[in-house]
C-alpha positions as CSV (number, residue, x, y, z in Angstrom):
1,M,-14.9,-16.6,-41.8
2,T,-18.1,-15.4,-40.4
3,A,-18.7,-11.7,-40.9
4,P,-19.0,-9.7,-37.6
5,K,-22.4,-8.9,-36.5
6,K,-23.6,-5.4,-36.7
7,P,-24.5,-3.8,-33.4
8,P,-28.1,-3.0,-32.9
9,Q,-29.3,0.2,-34.3
10,G,-29.1,3.1,-31.8
11,T,-26.3,1.6,-29.8
12,R,-22.7,2.7,-29.8
13,A,-20.2,0.1,-30.9
14,R,-17.8,-0.8,-28.2
15,P,-14.3,-1.0,-29.6
16,A,-12.6,-4.3,-29.3
17,R,-9.7,-4.4,-26.9
18,P,-6.5,-5.7,-28.4
19,A,-6.4,-8.5,-26.0
20,E,-9.8,-9.7,-26.9
21,R,-9.1,-9.9,-30.6
22,P,-7.7,-13.2,-32.0
23,A,-4.3,-12.9,-33.5
24,A,-5.6,-14.1,-36.8
25,S,-8.2,-11.3,-37.0
26,R,-5.4,-8.6,-37.0
27,R,-4.8,-7.5,-40.6
28,P,-3.0,-4.8,-42.2
29,A,-5.1,-2.2,-43.9
30,G,-6.3,-3.2,-47.4
31,A,-6.1,-6.9,-46.8
32,G,-9.8,-7.6,-46.5
33,A,-10.2,-5.6,-43.4
34,P,-13.1,-3.3,-43.3
35,Q,-12.4,0.2,-44.6
36,R,-12.5,3.1,-42.2
37,K,-14.4,6.2,-43.2
38,P,-11.9,8.7,-44.5
39,V,-11.3,11.6,-42.2
40,A,-11.0,15.1,-43.5
41,Q,-7.3,16.2,-43.3
42,K,-6.2,19.6,-42.3
43,A,-4.7,22.0,-44.8
44,S,-1.3,21.4,-43.3
45,A,-1.5,17.6,-43.6
46,R,1.0,16.2,-46.0
47,P,-0.3,14.3,-49.2
48,T,0.2,10.6,-49.5
49,P,2.9,9.9,-52.0
50,R,2.0,8.2,-55.1
51,S,3.1,4.6,-56.1
52,G,6.7,4.6,-57.0
53,Q,7.5,7.8,-55.0
54,G,8.9,5.9,-52.0
55,P,7.5,5.1,-48.7
56,A,4.9,7.4,-47.3
57,P,6.0,9.8,-44.6
58,R,5.2,9.0,-41.0
59,R,1.9,10.4,-40.0
60,R,1.4,12.5,-36.9
61,P,-0.7,10.8,-34.4
62,S,-4.3,11.5,-35.1
63,T,-6.2,13.8,-32.9
64,T,-9.0,11.2,-32.7
65,R,-9.0,7.6,-31.8
66,A,-10.8,4.8,-33.7
67,T,-14.1,3.8,-32.1
68,G,-15.0,1.3,-34.7
69,S,-15.8,1.5,-38.3
70,G,-17.1,5.0,-39.1
71,G,-17.6,5.9,-35.4
72,P,-16.7,9.3,-33.9
73,R,-13.3,9.9,-32.5
74,R,-12.2,11.7,-29.2
75,P,-9.2,14.0,-28.8
76,A,-5.9,12.4,-28.0
77,A,-3.4,13.8,-25.4
78,R,-1.0,16.4,-26.7
79,T,2.8,16.3,-26.1
80,A,5.1,19.4,-25.8
81,R,6.2,18.7,-29.3
82,D,2.6,18.9,-30.4
83,Q,2.1,22.5,-28.9
84,P,1.8,25.1,-31.7
85,G,4.7,27.8,-31.5
86,P,4.1,31.6,-31.1
87,S,3.4,33.5,-34.1
88,P,6.3,35.7,-35.6
89,R,4.1,38.7,-35.4
90,R,3.4,38.1,-31.7
91,R,7.1,37.7,-31.0
92,M,7.9,41.0,-32.9
93,R,5.2,42.8,-30.9
94,A,6.6,41.6,-27.6
95,L,10.1,42.5,-28.5
96,T,9.0,46.0,-29.6
97,V,7.1,46.6,-26.3
98,A,10.2,45.5,-24.3
99,T,12.5,47.7,-26.3
100,V,10.2,50.7,-25.9
101,F,10.0,50.1,-22.2
102,V,13.7,50.0,-21.7
103,L,14.3,53.0,-23.9
104,S,11.6,54.9,-21.9
105,I,13.5,54.2,-18.7
106,F,16.8,55.5,-20.2
107,G,14.9,58.5,-21.6
108,A,13.4,59.3,-18.2
109,Q,16.9,59.1,-16.6
110,L,18.3,61.3,-19.3
111,V,15.6,63.9,-18.7
112,R,16.2,63.7,-14.9
113,I,20.0,64.1,-15.3
114,Q,20.0,66.8,-17.9
115,G,16.9,68.5,-16.8
116,F,15.9,68.4,-13.2
117,D,19.2,67.3,-11.6
118,A,21.6,68.9,-14.1
119,S,23.2,71.2,-11.6
120,A,23.7,68.5,-8.9
121,V,25.1,66.0,-11.4
122,A,27.4,68.5,-12.9
123,A,28.6,69.5,-9.5
124,E,29.2,65.9,-8.6
125,A,31.2,65.3,-11.8
126,E,33.2,68.4,-11.2
127,S,34.0,67.4,-7.7
128,D,35.4,64.1,-9.0
129,R,37.8,66.1,-11.3
130,V,38.6,69.0,-9.1
131,T,41.3,68.8,-6.5
132,A,42.6,71.3,-4.1
133,Q,46.1,72.0,-3.0
134,I,47.0,74.0,0.1
135,L,49.5,76.7,-0.6
136,P,51.7,77.0,2.5
137,A,52.4,80.4,3.9
138,M,56.0,81.1,4.6
139,R,56.8,81.7,8.3
140,G,58.2,85.2,8.9
141,Q,61.9,85.7,9.5
142,I,63.5,86.5,12.8
143,V,66.2,89.2,12.3
144,S,68.7,90.8,14.6
145,A,68.9,94.6,15.1
146,D,71.9,94.7,12.7
147,G,70.0,92.8,9.9
148,T,71.4,89.3,10.5
149,V,68.9,86.6,9.8
150,L,68.5,84.4,12.9
151,A,65.7,82.2,11.6
152,S,64.1,81.8,8.2
153,S,61.9,79.5,6.2
154,V,62.7,77.7,2.9
155,V,60.4,75.8,0.5
156,R,60.9,72.0,0.3
157,E,59.5,70.0,-2.6
158,V,58.4,66.4,-2.4
159,V,59.7,64.5,-5.5
160,V,57.6,61.4,-6.5
161,A,57.9,58.7,-9.2
162,N,55.4,56.9,-11.4
163,Q,57.3,53.6,-11.8
164,Q,55.2,52.6,-14.8
165,A,56.4,55.6,-16.7
166,V,60.0,55.8,-15.6
167,C,60.9,52.6,-17.5
168,T,60.3,54.5,-20.8
169,F,63.2,56.9,-20.2
170,R,65.2,57.3,-23.4
171,T,63.6,54.1,-25.0
172,K,61.3,56.2,-27.3
173,K,58.6,53.7,-26.6
174,S,55.2,54.3,-24.9
175,T,55.3,50.9,-23.1
176,C,58.0,49.0,-21.3
177,A,59.7,45.9,-22.5
178,P,61.7,43.7,-20.1
179,E,64.9,44.2,-22.1
180,T,64.6,48.0,-22.0
181,S,63.0,48.6,-18.6
182,A,66.1,47.8,-16.5
183,A,68.4,50.0,-18.7
184,A,66.0,52.9,-18.6
185,V,65.6,52.7,-14.8
186,R,69.4,52.6,-14.4
187,Q,69.8,55.6,-16.6
188,A,67.2,57.5,-14.6
189,A,68.8,56.6,-11.3
190,E,72.2,57.7,-12.5
191,K,70.8,61.1,-13.4
192,L,68.8,61.6,-10.2
193,S,71.3,60.3,-7.6
194,P,73.6,63.4,-7.3
195,L,70.6,65.7,-7.2
196,L,68.6,63.8,-4.6
197,G,71.6,62.7,-2.6
198,T,70.5,59.1,-2.7
199,P,72.7,56.2,-3.7
200,E,72.1,55.0,-7.2
201,D,71.3,51.4,-6.3
202,Q,68.8,52.6,-3.8
203,L,67.1,54.7,-6.5
204,V,67.0,51.7,-8.8
205,T,64.9,49.9,-6.2
206,Q,62.6,52.9,-5.7
207,L,62.1,53.3,-9.4
208,T,61.4,49.7,-10.2
209,G,57.9,48.3,-10.0
210,T,54.3,49.1,-11.0
211,S,53.4,51.8,-8.4
212,K,52.1,55.1,-9.8
213,Y,53.1,57.0,-6.7
214,R,56.4,56.5,-4.9
215,I,58.0,59.2,-2.8
216,L,61.7,59.7,-3.6
217,S,62.5,62.7,-1.3
218,K,60.7,65.2,0.9
219,D,63.6,67.6,1.2
220,V,64.3,69.0,-2.2
221,T,64.9,72.8,-2.7
222,P,63.2,74.6,-5.5
223,L,66.5,75.1,-7.3
224,T,67.3,71.4,-7.2
225,W,63.8,70.6,-8.4
226,N,64.3,72.8,-11.4
227,K,67.4,70.8,-12.3
228,I,65.5,67.6,-11.9
229,A,62.6,68.9,-14.1
230,K,65.1,69.8,-16.9
231,L,66.2,66.1,-17.1
232,G,62.8,65.3,-18.6
233,I,62.6,61.8,-17.0
234,P,59.1,60.4,-17.5
235,G,57.2,59.7,-14.3
236,I,59.3,62.0,-12.2
237,D,57.2,64.8,-10.7
238,R,56.7,66.9,-7.6
239,D,53.6,66.5,-5.4
240,R,52.3,70.0,-5.1
241,R,49.9,68.9,-2.3
242,E,52.9,68.0,-0.1
243,T,55.0,71.2,-0.7
244,R,56.1,72.5,2.7
245,S,58.3,75.0,4.4
246,E,61.3,74.2,6.6
247,R,62.8,76.3,9.3
248,T,66.5,77.1,9.2
249,Y,68.8,78.8,11.7
250,P,71.9,80.3,10.0
251,Q,73.5,81.2,13.3
252,G,73.3,77.7,14.7
253,T,74.1,77.3,18.4
254,T,75.0,81.0,18.8
255,S,71.4,82.2,19.1
256,A,69.5,78.9,19.4
257,A,68.8,79.2,23.1
258,L,67.3,82.7,22.5
259,V,65.5,82.2,19.2
260,G,64.1,78.8,20.0
261,Y,63.0,76.2,17.4
262,V,60.1,74.8,15.3
263,T,59.2,71.1,15.3
264,D,58.9,69.0,12.2
265,D,55.1,69.6,12.2
266,G,55.6,73.4,12.0
267,R,54.8,74.1,15.6
268,P,57.0,76.5,17.7
269,G,58.7,74.7,20.5
270,G,60.1,77.7,22.6
271,G,62.0,80.9,22.6
272,V,61.2,83.8,20.3
273,E,59.5,81.4,17.9
274,L,56.8,80.7,20.5
275,M,56.9,84.2,22.0
276,V,55.8,85.9,18.7
277,D,54.2,82.9,17.0
278,K,51.1,84.9,16.0
279,Q,53.2,87.5,14.2
280,L,55.4,84.9,12.5
281,Q,52.5,82.8,11.3
282,G,51.0,83.4,7.8
283,T,47.7,82.6,6.2
284,P,47.8,79.5,3.9
285,G,46.4,79.9,0.4
286,K,44.5,77.4,-1.8
287,L,44.9,76.3,-5.4
288,T,41.9,74.5,-7.0
289,F,42.2,72.8,-10.4
290,E,40.8,70.0,-12.6
291,Q,42.9,66.9,-13.0
292,G,42.8,64.0,-15.3
293,Q,42.8,60.3,-14.5
294,D,46.5,60.3,-14.3
295,G,46.5,63.0,-11.7
296,T,48.0,65.8,-13.9
297,A,46.3,69.1,-14.3
298,I,44.0,69.6,-17.3
299,P,45.5,72.5,-19.2
300,S,42.1,73.9,-20.3
301,G,40.3,73.1,-17.1
302,Q,39.1,75.6,-14.6
303,S,41.3,76.7,-11.8
304,T,41.2,79.2,-9.0
305,T,43.9,80.5,-6.7
306,T,43.7,82.1,-3.3
307,P,47.3,83.3,-2.7
308,A,49.0,82.6,0.6
309,V,49.9,85.5,2.9
310,D,53.3,85.1,4.4
311,G,54.0,85.8,8.1
312,R,55.5,89.0,9.4
313,D,59.3,89.4,9.9
314,V,60.2,90.0,13.5
315,H,63.2,92.3,14.2
316,L,64.8,91.8,17.6
317,T,66.8,94.3,19.7
318,V,69.6,91.8,19.8
319,N,73.0,92.6,18.1
320,S,74.2,89.5,16.4
321,S,77.9,90.4,16.9
322,L,77.4,90.8,20.6
323,Q,75.4,87.6,20.8
324,W,78.1,85.7,19.1
325,Y,80.9,87.1,21.2
326,A,79.1,86.7,24.5
327,Q,78.1,83.2,23.7
328,N,81.6,82.1,22.9
329,A,83.2,84.0,25.8
330,L,80.8,82.4,28.3
331,A,81.3,78.9,26.9
332,Q,85.0,79.2,27.1
333,R,85.0,80.4,30.7
334,I,82.5,77.6,31.8
335,K,84.9,75.0,30.4
336,E,87.9,76.6,32.1
337,T,86.3,76.7,35.5
338,K,84.5,73.4,35.0
339,A,81.2,75.0,35.8
340,T,77.8,73.5,34.8
341,A,76.0,76.4,33.3
342,G,75.9,80.2,32.8
343,T,74.4,83.2,31.2
344,V,75.5,86.6,29.9
345,V,72.9,89.4,29.5
346,I,73.7,92.7,27.8
347,M,71.2,95.6,28.1
348,N,71.0,99.1,26.8
349,A,71.2,101.2,30.0
350,K,68.8,103.9,28.7
351,T,66.1,101.9,27.0
352,G,66.2,98.5,28.6
353,D,66.7,96.8,25.1
354,L,68.3,93.4,25.3
355,L,71.4,93.5,23.1
356,S,72.4,89.9,23.9
357,V,71.0,87.0,25.9
358,A,73.6,84.2,25.9
359,S,72.9,80.9,27.6
360,Y,75.1,77.8,28.1
361,P,74.7,74.9,27.5
362,T,73.0,75.5,24.3
363,F,71.8,73.2,21.4
364,D,71.8,72.8,17.7
365,P,68.3,73.5,16.4
366,D,68.9,71.3,13.3
367,T,70.0,68.1,15.1
368,D,69.3,68.3,18.9
369,V,65.5,69.0,19.0
370,G,63.8,65.8,20.2
371,K,66.9,64.2,21.6
372,K,66.8,63.0,25.2
373,G,68.6,65.3,27.6
374,A,68.8,68.2,25.2
375,Q,68.7,71.6,27.0
376,L,66.4,73.7,24.8
377,D,65.6,76.5,27.3
378,N,67.3,79.9,27.8
379,K,68.6,79.9,31.4
380,A,68.7,83.7,31.6
381,F,64.9,83.6,31.7
382,S,64.1,80.2,33.2
383,D,66.7,79.5,35.8
384,V,66.6,81.1,39.3
385,F,69.4,81.4,41.8
386,E,70.3,83.3,44.9
387,P,71.9,86.5,43.8
388,G,74.3,86.9,46.7
389,S,76.2,90.2,47.0
390,T,74.9,91.7,43.7
391,A,71.6,92.2,45.6
392,K,73.4,94.4,48.2
393,I,73.0,97.5,46.0
394,M,69.2,97.3,46.6
395,T,69.7,97.3,50.3
396,M,72.1,100.2,50.0
397,A,69.8,102.1,47.7
398,A,66.8,101.6,50.0
399,A,68.7,102.9,53.0
400,L,70.1,105.9,51.1
401,E,66.6,106.7,49.7
402,E,65.1,106.5,53.1
403,K,68.0,108.6,54.4
404,T,68.9,106.3,57.2
405,V,72.6,106.3,56.0
406,T,74.9,108.2,53.7
407,P,77.8,106.8,51.7
408,S,80.2,108.1,54.4
409,T,78.3,106.8,57.4
410,P,80.9,104.8,59.5
411,V,80.3,101.0,60.0
412,V,82.0,98.9,62.6
413,I,82.4,95.4,61.1
414,P,83.3,92.6,63.6
415,N,84.6,89.2,62.5
416,R,81.3,87.6,63.6
417,L,77.8,89.0,64.0
418,P,75.4,87.0,66.2
419,R,71.8,87.1,65.1
420,Y,69.1,84.8,66.6
421,D,70.5,81.3,66.4
422,Q,73.4,82.0,63.9
423,R,76.7,83.8,63.8
424,F,77.2,85.5,60.5
425,K,80.6,86.1,58.9
426,D,82.1,87.6,55.8
427,S,83.8,85.7,53.0
428,H,87.1,85.7,54.8
429,E,88.4,86.0,58.4
430,H,89.4,89.5,59.5
431,P,89.8,91.6,62.6
432,T,87.2,94.3,63.4
433,Q,87.1,96.7,60.5
434,Y,86.1,100.4,60.4
435,R,84.6,101.3,57.1
436,T,82.1,103.6,55.6
437,V,78.9,102.5,53.9
438,A,80.7,102.9,50.6
439,G,83.6,100.8,51.9
440,T,81.1,98.2,53.1
441,L,79.8,97.8,49.6
442,A,83.3,97.9,48.0
443,E,84.5,95.2,50.3
444,S,81.2,93.3,50.0
445,S,80.8,92.8,53.7
446,N,77.8,90.6,54.7
447,I,78.0,91.9,58.3
448,G,78.2,95.5,57.3
449,T,75.2,95.1,54.9
450,I,73.2,93.5,57.7
451,L,73.9,96.5,59.9
452,V,72.8,98.8,57.1
453,S,69.5,96.8,56.6
454,E,68.7,97.0,60.2
455,T,68.1,100.7,59.8
456,L,65.0,99.8,57.8
457,K,61.8,98.0,58.7
458,P,61.5,94.5,57.0
459,A,58.4,95.7,55.1
460,T,60.3,98.7,53.7
461,L,63.2,96.6,52.5
462,E,60.7,94.2,50.8
463,R,58.9,97.1,49.1
464,Y,62.1,98.4,47.5
465,F,63.1,94.9,46.4
466,R,59.8,94.5,44.6
467,K,60.1,98.0,43.0
468,F,63.4,96.8,41.5
469,G,61.5,93.9,39.8
470,L,62.1,91.0,42.1
471,G,59.2,88.5,42.6
472,S,57.6,89.2,39.2
473,K,58.4,88.5,35.6
474,S,60.4,91.1,33.6
475,G,57.7,92.0,31.2
476,V,59.4,90.7,28.1
477,G,56.8,87.9,27.7
478,Y,59.5,85.2,27.0
479,P,58.1,81.7,27.2
480,G,59.0,79.8,30.4
481,E,60.2,82.9,32.2
482,S,60.3,82.7,36.0
483,G,59.3,85.5,38.3
484,G,61.9,84.4,40.9
485,L,61.1,84.1,44.6
486,L,60.7,86.9,47.2
487,P,58.7,85.8,50.3
488,K,56.6,88.4,52.1
489,S,58.5,90.1,54.9
490,S,55.8,89.0,57.3
491,T,57.0,85.4,56.8
492,W,60.7,86.1,57.2
493,S,62.4,84.3,60.0
494,G,64.9,85.9,62.3
495,T,67.8,84.7,60.3
496,Q,66.1,85.3,57.0
497,R,65.7,88.9,58.0
498,A,69.5,89.2,57.9
499,T,70.2,87.0,54.9
500,V,67.8,88.8,52.5
501,A,69.9,91.9,53.0
502,F,72.9,90.3,51.3
503,G,71.0,88.3,48.7
504,Q,70.3,84.9,50.2
505,G,66.9,83.4,50.9
506,I,65.6,85.0,47.7
507,S,65.8,83.9,44.1
508,V,66.2,85.9,40.8
509,T,66.7,85.3,37.1
510,A,69.7,86.8,35.2
511,I,67.3,89.1,33.5
512,Q,66.0,90.4,36.8
513,A,69.5,90.8,38.2
514,A,70.6,92.8,35.1
515,S,67.5,95.0,35.4
516,V,68.4,96.1,38.9
517,F,71.7,97.5,37.6
518,Q,70.0,99.1,34.7
519,T,67.8,101.0,37.1
520,I,70.8,102.4,38.9
521,A,72.6,103.1,35.7
522,N,69.6,105.0,34.3
523,G,69.5,107.5,37.2
524,G,67.0,105.4,39.3
525,V,64.4,104.9,36.5
526,R,63.6,101.2,35.8
527,V,62.7,100.4,32.2
528,A,61.3,97.0,31.6
529,P,63.5,94.8,29.4
530,R,62.6,94.8,25.7
531,L,63.4,92.1,23.1
532,V,61.2,92.8,20.0
533,D,61.9,96.0,18.2
534,S,59.5,95.9,15.2
535,T,57.6,93.7,12.8
536,T,57.4,93.9,9.0
537,E,54.3,92.8,7.0
538,A,54.7,90.8,3.7
539,D,54.0,94.0,1.8
540,G,56.8,95.9,3.6
541,T,54.7,97.8,6.1
542,E,56.7,98.2,9.3
543,K,55.3,98.4,12.8
544,V,57.6,99.5,15.6
545,M,56.9,98.2,19.1
546,P,56.4,100.9,21.7
547,A,59.3,101.7,24.0
548,S,59.1,100.4,27.5
549,K,57.8,102.9,30.0
550,G,60.1,104.0,32.8
551,T,59.3,103.9,36.5
552,R,61.3,105.8,39.0
553,I,62.5,103.6,41.8
554,V,64.9,105.8,43.6
555,S,66.0,109.4,43.2
556,E,68.7,110.5,40.8
557,Q,70.9,111.4,43.7
558,T,70.5,108.0,45.3
559,A,71.4,106.3,42.0
560,A,74.4,108.6,41.6
561,D,75.6,107.7,45.1
562,V,75.2,104.0,44.5
563,G,77.0,104.3,41.2
564,K,80.0,106.0,42.9
565,M,80.0,103.2,45.5
566,L,80.0,100.6,42.7
567,E,83.1,102.2,41.1
568,G,84.9,101.5,44.4
569,V,84.2,97.7,43.9
570,V,86.6,97.7,40.8
571,S,89.2,99.9,42.5
572,P,92.4,98.4,44.1
573,D,90.5,98.4,47.4
574,G,87.5,96.5,46.1
575,T,86.8,92.9,45.2
576,A,87.0,93.1,41.4
577,E,90.0,95.0,40.3
578,E,90.3,92.6,37.4
579,A,87.1,94.0,35.9
580,Q,88.7,97.4,35.1
581,I,88.9,98.5,31.4
582,P,91.7,100.9,30.5
583,G,90.3,104.3,29.6
584,Y,86.8,103.7,30.9
585,R,85.2,104.2,34.2
586,I,83.5,101.0,35.3
587,A,80.8,100.4,38.0
588,G,80.0,96.9,39.1
589,K,79.5,94.4,41.8
590,T,80.6,90.9,42.5
591,G,78.4,88.1,43.8
592,T,79.2,84.7,45.4
593,A,76.2,82.8,46.8
594,E,75.3,79.3,47.8
595,F,73.8,77.3,44.9
596,Y,70.6,75.4,45.8
597,D,70.5,72.1,43.9
598,D,66.9,71.0,43.3
599,K,68.1,67.5,42.3
600,V,69.5,66.8,45.8
601,G,67.3,69.2,47.7
602,K,70.1,71.1,49.4
603,Y,72.8,73.6,48.8
604,R,75.7,72.3,46.8
605,G,78.2,74.4,45.0
606,K,78.4,78.2,44.4
607,T,76.9,80.9,42.1
608,A,79.6,83.3,40.9
609,S,78.5,86.6,39.3
610,F,79.6,90.0,38.2
611,I,77.2,92.7,37.0
612,G,78.2,96.2,36.0
613,Y,77.9,99.1,33.5
614,A,80.0,101.5,31.6
615,P,81.0,104.3,31.3
616,A,80.2,104.7,35.0
617,D,79.7,108.5,34.6
618,D,77.5,108.2,31.5
619,P,76.1,104.6,31.5
620,Q,75.3,103.1,28.1
621,V,75.7,99.3,28.5
622,V,74.9,96.9,31.3
623,V,76.6,93.5,31.3
624,A,75.6,90.6,33.7
625,V,77.7,87.4,33.9
626,I,76.4,84.5,35.9
627,V,78.3,81.2,36.3
628,Q,76.8,78.2,38.1
629,K,78.8,75.7,40.2
630,P,82.4,76.6,39.2
631,T,85.3,74.7,40.8
632,Y,87.5,76.5,43.4
633,P,88.3,79.3,43.4
634,F,84.6,80.1,42.9
635,F,84.5,83.8,43.9
636,G,82.5,86.1,41.5
637,G,85.5,88.5,40.9
638,Y,87.7,85.7,39.8
639,V,85.2,83.6,37.8
640,A,82.9,86.1,36.3
641,G,85.0,89.3,36.4
642,P,87.2,88.3,33.3
643,V,84.2,87.5,31.2
644,F,82.6,90.8,32.1
645,K,85.8,92.7,31.1
646,D,86.0,90.8,27.7
647,V,82.4,91.2,26.8
648,M,82.1,94.8,28.0
649,T,85.3,95.8,26.1
650,Y,83.9,94.2,22.9
651,A,80.5,95.9,23.4
652,L,82.0,99.3,23.8
653,Q,83.9,98.9,20.6
654,E,81.1,97.3,18.6
655,L,78.6,100.1,19.7
656,K,81.3,102.8,19.2
657,I,81.0,104.2,22.7
658,P,84.0,106.3,23.5
659,P,85.5,107.0,27.0
660,T,84.2,110.1,28.7
661,G,87.7,111.2,29.7
662,K,86.5,112.1,33.2
663,K,88.2,110.9,36.4
664,A,86.4,109.1,39.1
665,Q,85.6,111.0,42.3
666,H,87.4,109.9,45.4
667,L,85.3,108.0,48.0
668,T,86.3,107.4,51.6
669,L,86.2,103.6,52.1
670,E,87.9,103.3,55.5
671,V,87.7,105.5,58.6
672,D,89.8,105.9,61.8
673,P,88.5,103.7,64.6
674,K,88.3,106.6,67.0
675,E,86.5,108.8,64.6
676,A,84.1,106.0,63.7
677,L,83.2,105.3,67.3
678,A,82.8,109.0,68.0
679,D,80.4,109.5,65.2
680,P,76.8,109.4,66.5
681,D,75.5,107.9,63.3
682,V,78.0,105.0,63.4
683,L,76.5,101.5,62.6
684,R,77.7,98.8,65.0
685,D,76.4,95.7,66.7
686,G,74.4,96.4,69.9
687,K,73.5,99.9,68.9
688,K,69.8,100.4,68.6
689,Q,69.1,101.9,65.2
690,P,66.1,104.1,64.4
691,R,63.8,102.5,61.9
692,R,61.6,104.4,59.5
């Protein structure tokens, strides 16, 4: 073969392209091919193995490319595998820097938390641990004058269960296994059932599960809770945050209408409970303590206690024995006469203290509150009615005080008395009667009372009615009390001018009606009714309510004259002989009036009443009996008189009031017709009466 020509000097040899070379010219190295100039190897290059040491290891691609024999080489393209890795020192330095940076951040946070924000962080952590429990203040008791508790408060605990812990009961294991869980729950339910009053099967359901808080009962007494705690059942505890007080009424229906009630949320709903709520309310306390994750208090944790201040006990003027007797006597008579409602009011004639305020229908404060149709008010304060003949004593007192008549002034009473467009009559038909003013009241004549009233100007009669307390509230402050209805005399029609005199066309409450008789019994001095006697602080400090101030309405002589006339009512010649009490002198007055029914908007039925006091010559007790819509016979003497006698007899015995032993003075009730007509002061129809 011909040797290849050398390129001219000074020119660069152009490498032969593979395609341009003949196949025969391609030779393996060392087979006559021209030798390449050796290239200096890097220190890291591997040595060529000697003969007999096996095949040479595969070389890495050279960093230069052949350009011909002995010519210079240009760099070849590097792959990812060819890139040199980072140095271990560089990696260590990078890792150190990153670690220092992270630690510096933690250090800065630590300095901020423990240095600059230490107080705030501590407070936040403490707030997560600390919990507060309201300590309920006990509502004060309501107590009668003789020391009987009418209303009180009791603590009620809320018992809860941690179902995850109950299953360990008596298994001596810290965790629950399926085979022991059911038996443990059943044992716990068996122990708790009689104490909680819950069926055992129901308790099993309540104790089974994974809940950490399940309420079992909200009505557990402290004594019962102590018994539950002694059982040592895991997971059974009381929720101190839910501890509450519950109102109880030991006298039940007997005093419910007077005392009132408290709703489930602790708010007073009426009666004395609402009337003196500010005194009965206490000031709640607060218990603050640290608790663990399981909700239990940390024994060594901080705790603070602000004790609760219980409400004041309120002592009423009411006598519990009189309240019980009056309530039962009233209820029995209402059932006997098939009446719809009624009241009995007992007052101290000297002080105006209310000794009993019975109302029927009544209610059970433990079961009836919230029921539809339950009558929760006290009708003695709230219901108004036309007083009828019991109001005649105000007309007589006004005329006596103004000296237009005397108890012995003759009165000619016809069977009918025409006034304006009506003809008035008495409760029964009769021929013309000749009576005195005292006899007019004893017989309860409407016609005779009209003739007496006509000796006064309408404005004068109105003034006396208002002085006796009509048209305004009694001053007790009882919730829902009505002031009654007394129109101004300037608005009275011609017929109303006559009806007001005998108690129709006006409205009163039972408290107002009783107060009128208290005024006469107290020598003409009206004392506002009084229901609250004193209050007692939680520390025992007692505060007595001031006595009611007296206001003179009529003179003592007028009151004495009216009192003697009232004794004639219960005499054999009067309308209420059945109200007499052996050994005692009784003064009283019957009343029978039309009942105005608001539901139908007209008069329907009657109001029967009897109000009186005893002993008549030394008055101590006033008793008012009002019965609404009794069936026939519906007269006050027949319906209310027996109740008055029973209640008054019991009151005189209970209060240990002896008879005075004095005999009643004789009063002239009837006069001879000729003497009556000859008397210049006689009251009769058609005679013009002087008005003052």
